[in-house]
N, C-alpha and C positions, 0 to 999 in steps of 0.2 A: 509469688513464687512462681520460678519457672518452671513452664510446661516441658517436662524432660522427655515425655513422649512425643511432642512435636515442636521442635526449637524455633521453628519459622514463623515470624510473627504473624498475627492474626490475620491482618488485613490482606497480606499476600498469600494466604491458603488457598483461596478459590484458584489462583495461577500459578500451582506448583508444578503442573504438567500442562503442554501444549498440546492442540489436537493434530496440529502439525507434526509433531514428534511422534505422537501415537499411531497416525496412519501411515508416516513414513516408514517407521518401524515394522507396521504389517506388511507394506509391500516389500521391505527385505526379507523379512520371515517367509511371505508364501511365493516371491517372485511375481508379484501380481503388477500389471501396469500401472505405475503412479500417476495418476490425475489429480492427485491430491495437493502435491506442493508445487508452487507456481516458479519452475525454472525452466528453462527451454532445453531441448535434448540437444541441440547444435552448438557449433562453436560460435563466439562473437567474428563480427565482420573483420576481413584480413587486415585492413588498415588499424583497427583497434588492437588486434594480437601485435602487429608489427611495431606500432607506437609502445606497446609495454616491453618488446624485446629490447629495443633501443635504448628505452629508459633504463632497465635493469643493466646492461652492459655499458652504459656511460656513466655510471657513478651515483645513481640516485637510490643509494641503498641504505640510508641512515636514517635518524629519526627527522621529520619534516618540522616546522613550525607548529606551535600547538593550534595556531588558526589555520593551518593548512597550508598547503605550497602554494606560494603566491601566483605563480603561472595559473594554476586552476583557479584561483579566485579570482582573478581577472578574465580568466574565460568564463566562467559563471557570469560575471557581470556585464559582458558582453553579450552573452546567450540571452540574459534578461532584456537586455535594451534592445538587441535586433528583434528579438520574435513577440515582445509585448511592451516595450515602451517604459519600463522600467530603470531608473535610473540607481544604480549601486554605488556604494564605496567599496571598492573591494578590500581596503584594509580594515575597515569597522563594521561594512556591512554584509560580510560572506565569510561562513565558517563552514569548514571542510570537516567532516564526520564519519565516524565509520559505519557507514552506510545510513541510509533514513531512518532505520529503527533507532540510532543513537540520536540522531537529532531530535525525532519525536519525543523520545525520553527526556532529552537535556531541555527541551523547550518547556515540556510539562511540569518538569522540576524546577526550572529557572522561574518560573511566572505562575504557579499554582502552590498552595498550601491548604493545611486543615481549615475547615469552615468555607473554602471556596469550592464553587459547583463549575463543570465542565459538561457542556453539551455536545453531544455526537450526535452525527447521523447512524442509525442503526438499519441491517445489519452494519458491523463495524470490525475490522481488523483485531483481533484478539490481545495485542499490543496494547491497543489505546486504554482500555478497562484497566490493564495491569499497571500501566504508567500513572494513570491517575491515580489508583489504588496507592501504589509507591508514594506518590507526592502527599498523600493523606485527604485529597480531596473527593468529593462526591459526583459520580457520573449521572447525568440526566440524557435521555435519549428522545430523539425524533426519527420516526420510522417512515423509510422508505417501502413503499408497497409497491407489488409485482400487480399488472404486468410492466406498468412502465418506470417503475422504482422511483416515482417522485415524491415528495414531502408534502405534507398540508401546510401552508405559511400559518394558520391558526394554531396549529400544534407547535410549530417552533417559537410563537410569539409566546403561547403559554408556557413552554419551558424554560424561558427566561425570567429571571427574577432578581432580587435586589442582591444575592449570593453569587450570581453567575460572574466568573472570573473570564472564562475562556470558551469559544466554540470550536471545537476541533473539525476541520472540514478534510473530505477525502474524496477528490475529483482528479481525473477519471476514478470511479469508485470500485473497490474492493470489499465485499465479493461481488457485487451486482453486477459492474462494469456498465453502469449509469454514468454519463458525462452530464454534469450539472447545466442546465439551460440558462439562457440569459434572464428568464424571469426568476428561477429559483436562487440565482446570484445576485440577483437584485434582491428579493426578499432576505436573504440572509445579510446583505449588506446594510439595509435598512434598519433592521433590529440592533445589529452590532453597534452601528453609528449611535443609534438612539438611546440605548443604553450603557454606552460607553464601555464594549467589551471587546477583550483581546480575540485575535484568531490565528490559529495554528493550522496550517494547510498543507496537505498530504498529495502532493503532485507526481509523483513518481512514474505515473503512467503517461504523462504530458504529451509524449510523442506516439503513443499507442492508441490512437482513435481510430473507429473504421467510416467506412462509408462518407457522409457528409457531415461527421459531427467536429466538432473543434474544440479544443481546450481553451478556456478563459480564465488565465488567474483571477480570484477574487481581489488581489492587491490592486488590480488595474481599475476598479471601481472607485468612483469618488470618495474620499472620506477613509479608504481602507488600506492604503499603504502603510500609514503610520501607525497602525495597530494590527498589522499582519506579519507572523514570520511565515516565509514560504519554504517548503521542504520539497528537495528532489534528488534524484540518484542516478548515477551512471549505470548502476545494475540492471534495473528494467531495459534502459534506453538503448545500453549498447549490449545487452544479452551476456553479461559479466556479471551475474548476481554473486559469485563468489568474491569478486574484488571489495566488494563492500565501501564505495566510495560514493559518500552521498554530501549533501549540503543544505545551511540553512542560510538563507537572505532575508533582509528587510530593513528597515530603519536601525540605524547603529544602536541605539540605546535598547531596542529587543535584542538584536544580534550579541551584544556585549553580554546580557545577562545569559544566554544560552551560552556563550564561550567560558564564562563563570562558572557554569555547573560542567562544561564538555570537558574542560580540563583536568577535573577531578575524575572523569570515567576512564576514558582511555587514554587521554592527553593527546596522543597521535599516532598515524599508522599508516601502512600502505603507500610508503613514498613512491615507488616506481609506476603504482596504479594511479596515483594522482596525476603524475607527471604525463603519464600516458592519456588520461582523458582530457587534460588541458590541451595537447596538442591535436586531439580530434572533435573537441567541442564544437571549434568555429563550423566544422562541416558537418555536424551532426544530422541536418536535415537530408542531406543527400547520403550519409551512412544508414540513416535508419528508414529510408523510402522502401526499400527491398524488404525490410524485416516487419514493416507494416503490411505490406501487400502480403506477405507470406501468412502473417500472423492473420489477417482477414480471412484468408483462404482456411487457415485452420479452423476458425470459428466455425465457418459455414459448414466444413466437413464433418465436426462434432456435432453441430445443431442438426443438420440434415440425417446425420445416423440415429442420434438420440430420437428424434421423432419419429424415424423408419420403424421403431420398437415400441412407440407408443407413448414416450415420454413428451410432457408440455415443457418446452425451452423457452426460456427468456433471453432472446438475442441480446448479446451487450453490444454497446456504442464503444467499448474499447477494453483495454486491460487485457489481460491473460486468461480471464475465466468466462464460463458459460455457467449460469445457473439452471436448473431443472427441477420439476416436480416429480417426484418418483411414487406419487400415491397410484398411479396407473398400473404399478407393478406389485400392489398390494401393500406398500409399505404405510405405516401409520406413526412411525418414529424415526425421523432420518438418521439420529445418533446411531439406534439398533441396526437399522438398515445398513450404514457405512460400516460399522466394526463387523458386520456378517459378510459384506461384499467380497473381500479378499479372498477368503475361502469358498466362497458359494460362485463368484463369477470372474475371480483372478483379476481383479480392478479394482482401485483404490480410489475415493471421493471423499470429499469431507463435508460433514452435515451443517447447513447455514444456521440451525437453530443455536449453535454456539456462539453464534455473533450477534445475539439478540438478549438483552435484558430481561426479556421474558421469552423462553424457549416456543411456547405455542406459537408464537408469531411466524416460525419457520419451519413449524414442525417437520413437514415432508419434503424441502428444500435441499437440494444439495449442489455443492459447487464442484466443478470439473476443470481443470484446466487445460486450454486449448494450445498452449506454448509448446507443443510436441509436433514430431513429423507426423503428416497426414498418414503414413502406414501404420504409425503406432496408434492414433487416433480411429483408425478404422478396426484396428486389431481389438481393440478397446471394446468398441461397439458389436463387434461380432461375439466376443465374449459374453457381455451383456443379452444377446440377443439369444445366446444358446441356452445361458442359465435361466433366463425368464421367458422362453417360449412354451 
């Protein structure tokens, strides 16, 4: 009999509400400084804006092809070859999507089903668990532990079993900011090749690494290209998260599977934004250089500010985010702490425990976005200092 009280299918009930929606609503309601949601509070680079205006005014305003604008697929293929030595077929090996989120959903739905297991590194972006559930598959986790947020290779090997269909990798990693090391990538590649496991890798922060850290796609390792769907996005790279221009790339047989599902989700969208990104992607390294420098400075401003009021921070290797332990402020539960924080301090953060299979693993950790102007970050720290002095 249908459950009239709750028509949502049972497997999706745990994902009815997103922590990001809850925390953003709290920021709007209270006027708090929103360090919960990962979007910049500055405009994209001028070259990116100019390309979009030109695309809007030059006739690129109707449906694009289902696979995406060919000009952008070709630009993605050139980008992967230039930066990483990966050769792609822009016709069959690149699929443009409505952001990386759609690419992830389409990849998991295309490649996994009931009875399959998907291994993810935790803490994980909440979308991962939701799309695995949507596919009817089962989530298995391997934990990244602070302060370095590395994983134990033995735990990885133990998580892989006869039902493992896919490993879902994210580097640079949200929410921890960890960039997987060469040793970690080799461990992942070794076990995936040994067990003939597929990989979907979320690399949306590929250009946003700090200090001497560098992003290495797992698809570049021996035996990995043929089993890997690589996902990225212009949203983070170009500070244009609202444009929702993402892509999936890899061997044609895997990308065609993703395309088969994607066409029944949104089919296509964002024609002028696709054209704009196509026209700037060849020069993306110079465009993003200033963004990366600014973001690294903002990371330091936030970390040093939080440390000045007694919090332990885990300085990220990249991404938009800093994680911190709020136990020193008397917190014993990060979710309760974050729900009370907008009213108490006028600041919004996200509890990291919601990104673990077992919330106890991240009980007093919170994630704060450093992709805001330095003066906004300083204001947030001042509010916290006043609230907890």
